[in-house]
C-alpha distance (Angstrom), angle and dihedral (degrees) to the residues before:
residue distance angle dihedral
X1 . . .
X2 3.78 . .
X3 3.84 92.4 .
X4 3.81 89.8 52.7
X5 3.84 91.4 53.4
X6 3.81 91.6 50.1
X7 3.79 91.1 47.5
X8 3.81 91.3 47.5
X9 3.81 91.8 48.8
X10 3.83 91.7 49.4
X11 3.80 91.0 47.2
X12 3.83 91.6 51.2
X13 3.82 91.7 49.2
X14 3.81 91.7 49.7
X15 3.80 91.2 46.3
X16 3.82 91.2 51.8
X17 3.82 91.7 47.8
X18 3.79 91.5 47.7
X19 3.82 91.1 48.1
X20 3.80 92.3 51.8
X21 3.80 92.0 49.2
X22 3.81 91.5 46.8
X23 3.81 92.6 50.1
X24 3.81 90.7 49.2
X25 3.81 93.3 51.5
X26 3.79 93.6 44.3
X27 3.80 92.6 50.5
X28 3.81 92.1 47.1
X29 3.79 91.4 48.9
X30 3.78 91.9 48.3
X31 3.80 92.0 50.2
X32 3.80 93.4 49.8
X33 3.79 88.5 47.8
X34 3.82 87.3 61.4
X35 3.80 90.0 70.1
X36 3.79 114.6 102.5
X37 3.78 115.7 -119.6
X38 3.79 125.1 -152.1
X39 3.77 118.2 -92.2
X40 3.77 132.9 167.0
X41 3.81 93.1 -108.2
X42 3.81 94.0 65.2
X43 3.82 110.6 97.3
X44 3.83 123.0 -136.4
X45 3.81 96.3 -104.7
X46 3.82 90.2 47.1
X47 3.82 89.6 56.4
X48 3.80 90.4 56.6
X49 3.82 90.6 44.7
X50 3.83 92.1 50.9
X51 3.79 90.9 50.5
X52 3.81 95.1 45.9
X53 3.79 93.2 45.9
X54 3.79 89.4 51.0
X55 3.80 92.1 50.7
X56 3.81 90.8 45.3
X57 3.82 88.6 56.6
X58 3.78 97.0 32.0
X59 3.80 101.1 159.5
X60 3.82 99.8 28.1
X61 3.83 98.4 106.7
X62 3.81 97.4 25.7
X63 3.81 136.5 -34.0
X64 3.81 108.9 -50.7
X65 3.81 93.2 -3.7
X66 3.81 88.9 142.9
X67 3.78 92.0 54.5
X68 3.80 90.0 48.4
X69 3.81 89.7 48.3
X70 3.80 89.3 53.4
X71 3.81 90.1 47.2
X72 3.82 90.3 54.7
X73 3.82 89.3 63.8
X74 3.80 97.4 42.6
X75 3.80 113.2 116.2
X76 3.85 113.1 -113.4
X77 3.83 89.8 -117.2
X78 3.79 89.2 53.1
X79 3.81 90.0 49.7
X80 3.81 89.0 54.4
X81 3.82 88.8 57.2
X82 3.80 96.4 45.5
X83 3.78 96.5 40.9
X84 3.81 125.7 -135.8
X85 3.82 123.6 -23.5
X86 3.85 95.8 -86.6
X87 3.84 89.2 56.4
X88 3.82 90.5 46.2
X89 3.82 89.6 53.6
X90 3.81 90.4 51.8
X91 3.82 90.5 48.8
X92 3.83 93.7 50.2
X93 3.80 91.8 47.0
X94 3.81 90.8 48.2
X95 3.77 126.9 96.9
X96 3.82 96.1 -88.1
X97 3.81 99.0 57.0
X98 3.83 108.0 14.5
X99 3.81 90.9 104.7
X100 3.80 88.0 70.8
X101 3.79 91.2 65.1
X102 3.78 113.9 93.8
X103 3.81 92.5 -11.0
X104 3.80 118.9 173.4
X105 3.80 101.1 -128.1
X106 3.79 144.4 -15.6
X107 3.78 140.9 -161.1
X108 3.78 125.6 -154.2
X109 3.80 118.6 -156.1
X110 3.79 121.7 -175.0
X111 3.82 110.8 -126.5
X112 3.77 100.9 175.5
X113 3.79 136.3 -17.0
X114 3.77 133.3 -167.1
X115 3.78 136.6 170.8
X116 3.80 93.7 -82.1
X117 3.81 106.6 18.8
X118 3.78 141.4 36.4
X119 3.78 133.7 -170.4
X120 3.79 127.0 -154.8
X121 3.77 137.6 -174.6
X122 3.79 109.4 -133.3
X123 3.78 122.3 -165.8
X124 3.78 118.6 -172.2
X125 3.78 131.7 -173.7
X126 3.79 105.2 -143.7
X127 3.79 125.3 -146.9
X128 3.83 89.6 -95.2
X129 3.83 88.6 58.5
X130 3.80 94.6 -109.9
X131 3.82 120.5 135.2
X132 3.81 120.8 -132.0
X133 3.79 129.8 -174.4
X134 3.81 125.9 -146.8
X135 3.78 135.8 179.0
X136 3.80 107.7 -134.1
X137 3.78 121.2 -167.4
X138 3.79 129.2 -169.3
X139 3.79 129.2 -175.7
X140 3.78 134.1 -165.5
X141 3.79 110.1 -110.1
X142 3.81 108.1 -125.5
X143 3.80 103.4 -179.2
X144 3.79 122.0 100.7
X145 3.77 119.3 -93.7
X146 3.79 139.6 65.3
X147 3.83 93.3 -43.1
X148 3.82 95.0 53.5
X149 3.84 110.3 136.5
X150 3.81 92.6 4.0
X151 3.79 119.2 134.0
X152 3.82 110.1 -122.8
X153 3.79 134.4 176.7
X154 3.78 113.9 -101.6
X155 3.80 100.4 170.0
X156 3.79 142.7 15.1
X157 3.78 115.0 -177.1
X158 3.76 125.7 -135.2
X159 3.79 109.9 -87.1
X160 3.78 123.0 -96.2
X161 3.80 111.8 -149.0
X162 3.80 112.2 -130.1
X163 3.79 95.8 -175.0
X164 3.75 137.4 -110.8
X165 3.78 128.2 -37.2
X166 3.80 90.2 -144.7
């Protein structure tokens, strides 16, 4: 009888541990599934909007979800230049682009658009109430594979400070 109680107690503890681990993995998977992936129906301006909205709400779904959302729409050639996702996170959190994280608002103005590329002027109001301007360029991916005909970011300029809103 005593051995059965010990076995039952151990089984319950293992079941609880397994349940906690399973819930953690399921919730993490569900959150990452909330990220939007490129598809050929998403228009160039929408790509920029998806990225900026993600960066504006960087930690809403999970830590750095906005950076990962932005990464999803980075052109493969751009990813070669920035390095893997951990390097991209460091770059976005660095001095040059940190104002994009958790910014207050943004506007996207089309500058020029062609069949395979589009350029936008982006103005953001950062969380310190300072305006910054960026040139944001997307291109249609033309190689075979799952990204074929998807609009992806190929370039974001260094920011130009436009001053305070106060």
